[in-house]
C-alpha positions in Angstrom: 87.7 61.5 24.1 86.9 57.9 25.0 84.4 55.7 23.1 82.0 53.6 25.1 81.1 50.3 23.5 77.7 48.8 24.5 77.2 45.1 24.3 74.0 44.4 22.7 72.3 41.0 23.4 68.8 40.1 22.7 66.6 38.3 25.1 64.6 35.5 23.7 60.9 36.0 23.4 60.3 32.8 25.3 61.5 34.5 28.4 58.8 37.2 28.2 56.2 34.5 27.4 57.2 32.5 30.5 57.1 35.6 32.8 53.7 36.7 31.5 52.3 33.1 31.9 53.6 32.8 35.5 52.2 36.2 36.4 48.9 35.2 34.9 49.0 32.1 37.2 49.6 34.4 40.2 46.5 36.5 39.1 44.5 33.2 38.8 45.7 32.2 42.3 44.3 35.4 43.8 41.0 35.3 41.9 40.4 31.6 42.7 41.2 32.1 46.3 38.7 35.0 46.7 36.1 33.1 44.7 36.4 30.0 46.8 36.5 32.0 50.0 33.3 33.8 49.0 31.6 30.5 48.0 32.6 29.0 51.3 31.2 32.0 53.2 27.9 31.6 51.3 27.7 27.9 52.2 28.6 28.6 55.8 25.7 31.1 56.0 23.3 28.7 54.4 24.3 25.7 56.5 25.1 27.5 59.7 28.7 26.2 60.0 30.7 29.4 60.5 34.3 28.9 59.3 34.4 25.3 58.1 33.5 25.6 54.4 35.1 29.0 54.0 38.5 27.8 55.2 38.4 24.4 53.5 37.5 25.8 50.1 40.1 28.6 50.5 42.8 26.0 51.2 41.5 23.8 48.4 41.9 26.7 46.0 45.4 27.6 47.1 46.6 24.0 47.0 45.1 23.4 43.6 46.6 26.5 42.1 50.0 25.7 43.5 49.8 22.2 42.0 49.0 23.7 38.6 51.8 26.3 38.9 54.3 23.6 39.8 53.2 21.5 36.8 53.5 24.4 34.4 56.8 25.5 35.8 58.3 21.9 35.7 57.0 21.6 32.1 58.8 24.9 31.2 62.0 23.9 32.9 62.2 20.4 31.5 64.6 20.0 28.6 62.9 19.9 25.2 63.7 16.9 23.1 
């Protein structure tokens, strides 16, 4: 009868914190995109400019969220002194 040895290694809790934080940023990206898209749609109806505000606010939300995600990810990946 053979004995199977299992290697046990523990994953640092920082890894899970980072994964949860980045997934929260993904959720924030979706919510912010829809919110800005809706606000742009309301402005377009109010001012009579069909897709201009809707698309520009949508792109603003996406660009802003990606900038924030990049800053958080680069802060996480930078070596700690």
